[in-house]
C-alpha positions as CSV (number, residue, x, y, z in Angstrom):
1,M,82.6,-4.7,63.1
2,N,82.1,-8.0,64.4
3,K,85.2,-9.2,65.2
4,K,86.5,-12.9,66.1
5,T,88.8,-12.9,68.9
6,E,89.4,-16.1,69.6
7,W,90.5,-19.0,67.6
8,G,90.5,-22.5,69.2
9,G,91.0,-20.8,73.0
10,K,93.6,-18.5,71.1
11,R,93.9,-14.5,70.3
12,Y,95.8,-14.9,67.6
13,H,94.7,-17.2,64.1
14,S,97.2,-20.1,65.3
15,L,99.0,-22.2,62.3
16,N,97.4,-25.5,64.6
17,Y,93.9,-23.9,64.2
18,F,94.3,-23.4,60.9
19,L,95.7,-26.2,60.1
20,R,92.9,-28.6,62.3
21,E,89.9,-26.2,60.4
22,K,91.2,-27.0,57.0
23,F,92.2,-30.9,57.6
24,G,90.1,-32.1,60.4
25,E,92.8,-33.3,62.7
26,K,96.0,-33.0,64.1
27,V,98.8,-32.3,61.4
28,F,102.8,-32.0,62.0
29,K,105.6,-30.5,60.2
30,I,108.5,-32.8,58.8
31,S,111.6,-30.3,57.9
32,L,113.7,-31.5,55.5
33,D,117.2,-30.8,54.1
34,A,117.2,-31.7,50.6
35,G,121.1,-31.2,49.9
36,F,120.5,-27.5,48.3
37,T,122.4,-24.5,49.1
38,C,122.1,-21.1,48.5
39,P,123.2,-17.9,45.8
40,N,123.8,-15.8,49.1
41,R,126.8,-18.7,49.5
42,D,127.7,-20.0,46.4
43,G,129.1,-16.7,45.0
44,T,126.1,-16.0,42.8
45,I,125.4,-12.7,44.9
46,S,127.7,-13.1,47.4
47,R,129.2,-15.9,50.0
48,G,128.9,-16.6,53.6
49,G,124.9,-16.1,53.4
50,C,122.9,-13.9,55.8
51,I,125.3,-12.8,58.8
52,F,122.5,-14.9,61.5
53,C,122.1,-17.9,59.0
54,S,123.9,-20.9,60.9
55,E,125.9,-23.5,59.0
56,R,122.8,-26.0,58.5
57,G,121.0,-23.1,56.2
58,S,118.6,-22.2,59.4
59,G,117.9,-26.0,58.7
60,D,119.5,-27.2,62.1
61,Y,116.6,-29.2,63.3
62,A,115.9,-30.2,60.2
63,G,116.7,-33.7,58.6
64,E,120.1,-34.8,57.5
65,R,120.5,-34.0,53.9
66,C,123.1,-37.5,53.9
67,F,119.9,-39.5,53.4
68,S,117.2,-39.2,50.7
69,I,113.9,-37.3,51.3
70,S,111.9,-40.8,52.0
71,K,115.0,-42.0,54.6
72,Q,114.6,-38.4,56.3
73,F,110.9,-38.4,56.4
74,E,110.5,-41.8,57.6
75,H,113.2,-41.1,60.8
76,I,111.5,-37.8,61.7
77,K,107.8,-39.1,61.3
78,E,108.8,-42.0,63.6
79,M,110.3,-39.9,66.5
80,M,107.0,-37.8,66.3
81,A,105.3,-41.2,66.8
82,K,106.1,-41.5,70.3
83,K,104.5,-38.3,71.2
84,W,101.7,-38.5,69.0
85,K,100.2,-41.4,67.5
86,N,97.7,-40.1,64.9
87,G,98.4,-37.0,62.4
88,K,99.1,-35.9,58.8
89,Y,101.5,-34.0,57.7
90,I,103.6,-31.5,56.1
91,A,106.4,-32.2,53.9
92,Y,108.7,-28.9,54.9
93,F,111.8,-27.9,52.8
94,Q,113.3,-25.9,55.6
95,A,116.9,-26.1,55.1
96,Y,118.7,-23.5,52.7
97,T,116.9,-22.2,49.3
98,N,115.0,-25.0,48.3
99,T,114.1,-23.3,45.0
100,Y,117.8,-23.2,43.9
101,A,118.6,-26.1,41.9
102,P,118.0,-27.4,38.5
103,I,113.9,-28.1,37.7
104,E,114.2,-31.8,37.1
105,V,115.9,-31.6,40.8
106,L,113.3,-29.7,42.5
107,R,110.7,-31.6,40.8
108,E,112.2,-35.1,41.7
109,K,112.9,-33.7,45.5
110,Y,108.8,-32.6,45.4
111,E,107.4,-35.3,44.4
112,E,109.5,-37.9,47.0
113,A,108.3,-35.5,49.6
114,I,104.6,-35.5,48.2
115,S,104.5,-39.4,47.9
116,Q,105.1,-40.2,51.5
117,E,102.3,-42.1,53.6
118,D,99.4,-39.2,54.9
119,V,101.6,-35.9,53.6
120,V,98.9,-33.3,52.9
121,A,100.7,-30.4,52.5
122,L,103.9,-29.0,50.7
123,A,106.0,-26.2,52.8
124,I,108.7,-24.2,50.9
125,A,111.2,-22.3,52.1
126,T,113.2,-19.9,49.4
127,R,114.7,-16.4,48.8
128,P,112.5,-14.3,46.5
129,D,115.1,-13.9,44.0
130,C,115.0,-17.6,43.0
131,L,111.7,-18.0,41.9
132,T,112.0,-18.2,38.2
133,E,109.1,-18.6,35.8
134,E,109.9,-22.2,35.8
135,V,109.8,-23.0,39.3
136,L,106.6,-20.6,39.6
137,D,104.9,-23.1,37.2
138,L,106.2,-26.1,39.4
139,L,105.1,-24.9,42.6
140,Q,101.6,-23.9,41.0
141,E,101.7,-27.8,39.8
142,M,102.7,-29.1,43.1
143,N,99.8,-26.6,44.6
144,K,97.1,-28.5,42.3
145,R,97.7,-31.8,43.7
146,V,98.3,-31.1,47.6
147,Y,98.1,-27.5,49.6
148,T,101.4,-25.9,48.9
149,W,103.1,-22.3,50.3
150,V,106.1,-20.7,50.1
151,E,108.0,-19.4,52.8
152,L,110.2,-16.1,51.8
153,G,113.0,-14.6,54.2
154,L,112.1,-11.1,54.6
155,Q,113.3,-10.2,57.5
156,T,113.2,-6.8,57.1
157,V,111.8,-3.8,55.3
158,N,114.7,-1.7,56.1
159,E,117.5,-1.5,53.3
160,D,120.0,0.0,55.2
161,T,119.6,-3.0,57.9
162,A,118.8,-5.6,54.8
163,K,122.8,-4.3,53.7
164,V,124.2,-4.8,56.8
165,I,122.9,-8.6,57.3
166,N,123.6,-9.3,54.0
167,R,120.1,-10.4,52.6
168,G,121.3,-10.0,49.0
169,Y,117.8,-8.3,47.6
170,K,115.9,-5.3,47.8
171,L,112.3,-4.9,48.6
172,N,111.1,-4.8,45.5
173,V,112.3,-8.0,44.4
174,F,110.2,-9.5,47.4
175,E,107.0,-7.9,46.4
176,E,106.9,-9.1,43.1
177,A,107.9,-12.6,44.4
178,V,104.5,-11.9,46.3
179,R,102.6,-11.0,43.1
180,N,103.8,-14.0,41.1
181,L,103.1,-16.6,43.5
182,R,99.6,-15.2,44.1
183,I,98.9,-14.7,40.8
184,R,99.2,-18.4,40.6
185,G,97.2,-18.8,43.5
186,I,99.7,-20.0,45.9
187,D,100.2,-18.9,50.0
188,V,103.1,-16.8,51.0
189,V,104.5,-17.3,54.3
190,V,106.9,-14.2,55.2
191,H,109.5,-14.4,57.8
192,T,110.7,-11.3,60.4
193,I,113.2,-11.1,62.5
194,F,113.4,-8.8,65.7
195,G,116.5,-7.2,67.5
196,L,118.4,-6.4,64.2
197,P,121.3,-4.6,64.6
198,G,120.1,-1.0,64.6
199,E,116.8,-1.5,65.0
200,D,114.1,0.0,66.9
201,E,110.9,-1.1,68.3
202,K,109.6,1.5,65.8
203,D,111.1,-0.1,62.7
204,M,110.7,-3.3,64.0
205,L,106.9,-2.5,63.7
206,K,107.3,-0.6,60.4
207,T,108.2,-4.0,59.3
208,V,105.1,-5.5,60.8
209,D,102.9,-2.7,59.6
210,Y,104.0,-3.3,56.0
211,V,103.4,-7.5,56.0
212,A,100.1,-6.6,57.5
213,H,99.3,-4.9,54.2
214,C,100.9,-7.1,51.5
215,D,98.9,-10.2,50.0
216,I,100.3,-12.7,52.4
217,Q,98.5,-15.5,54.0
218,G,100.9,-16.4,56.9
219,V,104.0,-14.6,59.0
220,K,106.4,-16.2,61.1
221,F,108.1,-13.8,63.8
222,H,111.6,-14.9,64.9
223,L,113.3,-13.4,67.5
224,L,117.5,-12.8,66.2
225,H,119.7,-15.5,67.5
226,L,123.5,-15.4,67.8
227,M,124.8,-18.5,67.3
228,K,127.9,-19.8,67.3
229,D,130.3,-19.7,63.8
230,T,128.3,-17.0,62.2
231,P,128.9,-13.6,60.4
232,L,126.8,-12.1,63.2
233,V,129.3,-12.5,66.1
234,K,131.6,-10.3,64.9
235,L,128.8,-7.2,65.3
236,Y,128.2,-8.6,68.5
237,E,131.8,-8.8,69.6
238,Q,132.2,-5.1,68.2
239,G,128.9,-4.1,70.6
240,R,126.4,-3.6,67.7
241,I,123.9,-6.4,69.2
242,K,122.1,-5.3,72.0
243,F,119.5,-8.3,72.5
244,L,115.9,-7.8,73.2
245,S,115.0,-8.6,76.8
246,Q,111.9,-11.3,77.2
247,E,109.8,-8.6,78.5
248,Q,110.5,-6.7,75.2
249,Y,109.9,-9.1,73.3
250,I,106.3,-10.4,74.3
251,S,105.5,-6.6,74.2
252,L,106.9,-6.4,70.5
253,I,104.8,-9.8,69.6
254,C,101.7,-8.6,71.3
255,K,101.7,-5.1,69.3
256,S,102.6,-7.0,66.2
257,I,99.8,-9.4,66.5
258,S,97.2,-6.6,66.8
259,M,98.3,-5.3,63.6
260,L,97.4,-8.3,61.5
261,P,94.4,-8.9,59.4
262,Q,92.6,-11.8,61.2
263,D,93.1,-13.8,58.4
264,V,96.8,-13.7,58.0
265,V,97.9,-17.3,59.8
266,V,100.7,-16.9,62.7
267,H,103.1,-19.8,62.0
268,R,105.3,-19.0,64.6
269,L,105.8,-16.4,67.6
270,T,109.1,-17.5,68.5
271,G,111.8,-19.9,67.4
272,D,114.9,-21.8,69.5
273,A,118.1,-22.0,68.4
274,P,120.3,-25.4,69.1
275,R,121.5,-24.8,72.8
276,A,124.7,-26.0,72.0
277,L,124.9,-23.2,69.3
278,L,123.2,-19.9,71.2
279,I,125.1,-17.5,72.6
280,G,122.5,-15.0,73.3
281,P,119.4,-14.3,74.0
282,M,119.6,-17.4,76.3
283,W,115.9,-16.4,77.8
284,S,114.6,-18.0,74.3
285,L,115.7,-21.5,75.3
286,K,112.5,-21.3,77.4
287,K,109.9,-21.0,74.5
288,W,106.5,-22.7,76.1
289,E,107.3,-20.1,79.1
290,V,107.7,-17.5,76.4
291,L,104.3,-18.6,74.3
292,N,102.7,-19.3,77.8
293,D,103.8,-15.1,78.7
294,I,102.4,-14.4,75.5
295,D,99.0,-16.0,76.0
296,K,99.0,-13.7,79.5
297,Y,99.9,-10.5,78.0
298,M,97.4,-10.4,75.3
299,E,94.4,-11.6,77.5
300,D,96.0,-9.5,80.4
301,N,95.9,-6.2,78.2
302,S,92.7,-7.1,75.9
303,S,94.6,-7.5,72.7
304,Y,93.6,-10.0,69.9
305,Q,94.3,-10.4,66.3
306,G,93.3,-7.7,64.5
307,L,92.5,-5.4,66.9
308,D,94.8,-2.3,65.3
309,F,95.1,-3.7,61.8
310,F,92.7,-0.4,60.8
311,T,94.5,2.2,62.9
312,N,98.2,1.5,63.4
313,N,99.6,4.2,60.8
314,L,103.4,3.8,60.7
315,K,104.0,4.4,57.2
């Protein structure tokens, strides 16, 4: 079988490569806070949210919700222009659950975002249990106007772990959401987290194996960050959280990349939490060092995306 082993110099199908191929130039993400909440916070499902989620609903680097979508967009665009002069933009609804509002409110927010100059894509982060028929139809409409993908926070396939982290839905809900989105031709990006309480390497790679065999188009790998003022702190104080080392994480990421099919886009390999909020692991603040170490590990081990897609047997 003829295998592609490089994507613009990388051994994995990076988002940067994908976007350059699709749009012919650099594309930047503008992270927005539309002022939504989450059913896992407001009492509809639960209160407090997923135990790792920050007070800003995982939108710590998004715009300020007190400003309009247009004002947030312009402010972040101006900051980016100091580093990069040219490019197009993705309007990324990042904070909280971005399909959890009346349909007319969603439409207004999405419309305002895609009407900004040089926006070529729309990204919506949400929960799989917040995709009604009305919402799905709206997303399908948006996708006909501008390239749209939906991000779903799966985190783990382990139902026991899902209860511990207060995810608030079962695996079959995720599967139904993926089916409904794909029927409408909408790309799906899945979030996973390494280092969740009680999970070992086998558990984490089982989640990757599951995701690799779903009809998804992208994946985000996250390291579990312990941040101040989150419910996760209590488990940490009880000794139930053990941070992954940088070496462990890099090894896990490289094994995971090799398990993915080559057409899946790797949107993220690691994340970074605000320094002022982060309790650990502190090595995660060295984002570029981690990314460089991942590249080196894959090169040293002759690994690349897709290498083990047909051979892994973790189910």
